[in-house]
Structure formats: structure tokens, C-alpha cells
C-alpha positions as a Python dict, from the first residue, in 0.01 Angstrom:
ca = {
    (1, 'M'): (0, 0, 0),
    (2, 'D'): (196, -162, -284),
    (3, 'S'): (-18, -271, -581),
    (4, 'D'): (181, -598, -624),
    (5, 'N'): (74, -713, -278),
    (6, 'E'): (-296, -639, -327),
    (7, 'P'): (-519, -937, -400),
    (8, 'S'): (-642, -947, -756),
    (9, 'S'): (-1008, -906, -825),
    (10, 'D'): (-1235, -1190, -939),
    (11, 'K'): (-1273, -1019, -1275),
    (12, 'D'): (-896, -1019, -1330),
    (13, 'E'): (-873, -1388, -1238),
    (14, 'Q'): (-1160, -1476, -1471),
    (15, 'Q'): (-998, -1283, -1755),
    (16, 'L'): (-667, -1461, -1696),
    (17, 'T'): (-840, -1802, -1695),
    (18, 'T'): (-1016, -1719, -2022),
    (19, 'Q'): (-687, -1615, -2180),
    (20, 'Q'): (-517, -1933, -2060),
    (21, 'A'): (-799, -2147, -2200),
    (22, 'A'): (-765, -1975, -2537),
    (23, 'T'): (-399, -2076, -2564),
    (24, 'V'): (-457, -2446, -2489),
    (25, 'P'): (-483, -2648, -2814),
    (26, 'K'): (-809, -2833, -2853),
    (27, 'P'): (-827, -3202, -2949),
    (28, 'T'): (-916, -3270, -3310),
    (29, 'K'): (-1078, -3609, -3255),
    (30, 'G'): (-1377, -3712, -3048),
    (31, 'N'): (-1175, -3952, -2835),
    (32, 'G'): (-969, -3673, -2678),
    (33, 'K'): (-650, -3749, -2869),
    (34, 'V'): (-485, -3483, -3074),
    (35, 'G'): (-452, -3621, -3425),
    (36, 'K'): (-303, -3523, -3752),
    (37, 'S'): (-519, -3363, -4017),
    (38, 'N'): (-668, -3545, -4313),
    (39, 'Y'): (-455, -3716, -4572),
    (40, 'S'): (-365, -3511, -4878),
    (41, 'R'): (-385, -3661, -5224),
    (42, 'E'): (-4, -3648, -5253),
    (43, 'E'): (36, -3828, -4921),
    (44, 'L'): (-208, -4101, -5026),
    (45, 'L'): (-37, -4157, -5359),
    (46, 'S'): (298, -4176, -5179),
    (47, 'L'): (151, -4425, -4930),
    (48, 'F'): (15, -4646, -5208),
    (49, 'S'): (349, -4632, -5386),
    (50, 'V'): (516, -4767, -5071),
    (51, 'M'): (243, -5028, -5033),
    (52, 'E'): (294, -5140, -5392),
    (53, 'R'): (661, -5214, -5317),
    (54, 'I'): (606, -5387, -4982),
    (55, 'L'): (260, -5549, -5032),
    (56, 'P'): (155, -5553, -4666),
    (57, 'I'): (-21, -5866, -4547),
    (58, 'G'): (70, -5898, -4181),
    (59, 'T'): (168, -5670, -3898),
    (60, 'E'): (539, -5671, -3986),
    (61, 'E'): (476, -5557, -4343),
    (62, 'W'): (239, -5282, -4227),
    (63, 'E'): (507, -5159, -3988),
    (64, 'Q'): (756, -5153, -4277),
    (65, 'V'): (506, -4948, -4479),
    (66, 'L'): (471, -4709, -4185),
    (67, 'M'): (849, -4670, -4151),
    (68, 'E'): (891, -4594, -4523),
    (69, 'H'): (589, -4364, -4532),
    (70, 'S'): (702, -4180, -4216),
    (71, 'K'): (1026, -4072, -4383),
    (72, 'E'): (828, -3831, -4601),
    (73, 'Y'): (505, -3792, -4400),
    (74, 'P'): (562, -3839, -4024),
    (75, 'G'): (287, -3844, -3764),
    (76, 'R'): (76, -4144, -3862),
    (77, 'D'): (45, -4484, -3699),
    (78, 'V'): (-12, -4832, -3841),
    (79, 'D'): (-380, -4841, -3750),
    (80, 'S'): (-439, -4505, -3916),
    (81, 'I'): (-288, -4601, -4250),
    (82, 'R'): (-461, -4942, -4247),
    (83, 'R'): (-798, -4778, -4181),
    (84, 'K'): (-743, -4521, -4455),
    (85, 'Y'): (-642, -4786, -4707),
    (86, 'N'): (-939, -5007, -4616),
    (87, 'S'): (-1187, -4719, -4636),
    (88, 'L'): (-1065, -4616, -4981),
    (89, 'H'): (-1051, -4975, -5102),
    (90, 'R'): (-1415, -5032, -4996),
    (91, 'K'): (-1543, -4711, -5159),
    (92, 'Q'): (-1783, -4783, -5439),
    (93, 'V'): (-1756, -4598, -5768),
    (94, 'Q'): (-2033, -4566, -6021),
    (95, 'T'): (-2030, -4821, -6299),
    (96, 'G'): (-1905, -4670, -6621),
    (97, 'N'): (-1770, -4354, -6456),
    (98, 'P'): (-1428, -4288, -6612),
    (99, 'N'): (-1349, -4014, -6356),
    (100, 'I'): (-1232, -4221, -6058),
    (101, 'P'): (-1016, -4018, -5818),
    (102, 'P'): (-653, -4136, -5843),
    (103, 'E'): (-625, -4224, -5472),
    (104, 'I'): (-927, -4457, -5493),
    (105, 'L'): (-800, -4611, -5815),
    (106, 'A'): (-462, -4673, -5650),
    (107, 'A'): (-629, -4834, -5348),
    (108, 'K'): (-828, -5069, -5566),
}
């Protein structure tokens, strides 16, 4: 009997399924969406440079910021950059501490 026509064993099928599962990328966020990694310091400083020129207040300005920022750092959305800006802007720094990280200083 030809080996190609023989049914594969359960062990072979299980091994194949395990190999297939290993090649599927896993989501990086809890909501099941695959997201981009954290912001780098260079990306944040670039974002704040764009924000300084545009001064986003409403949705249209934030979309302009996204379009400018995406030229150099694609893969973000408006909500993501707004959340990142707001989280850095709200961060509290110790009074009298001269060593404020540049991305927080730029956000403030």
C-alpha cells in the first residue's frame, strides 16, 4: 500500500497542529487586537515636535498630527497618540527634581 494514501496517525496530526499554532502571531493587547509596541523616546519627541507646530485642540487637528507623525512613525491611530500624550501630561514629577525625563517635560 502507498504511504501517501495511508491515514495519518493522531500523533502526527497533533504535532502538525502544535506546529501551526506556534507560527500564528499572538495578540499583544488584552482586547485581542494586535498593536504596535511601546513608544520610543525618539518617537515621543518627534510627536511632541509635530504637536508643537499644529497645537491640536479638536479632532481635525489631532488627525493632522497623526498624518504628520505617521510619515516618520507609521502604525499609530489618533486615539493612541491622544492617550499617550494625556498620560504623560498627567504624570506627576517630584517637586524640586531637576531630572525630569525629556518626553514628560515636552508633554507638560
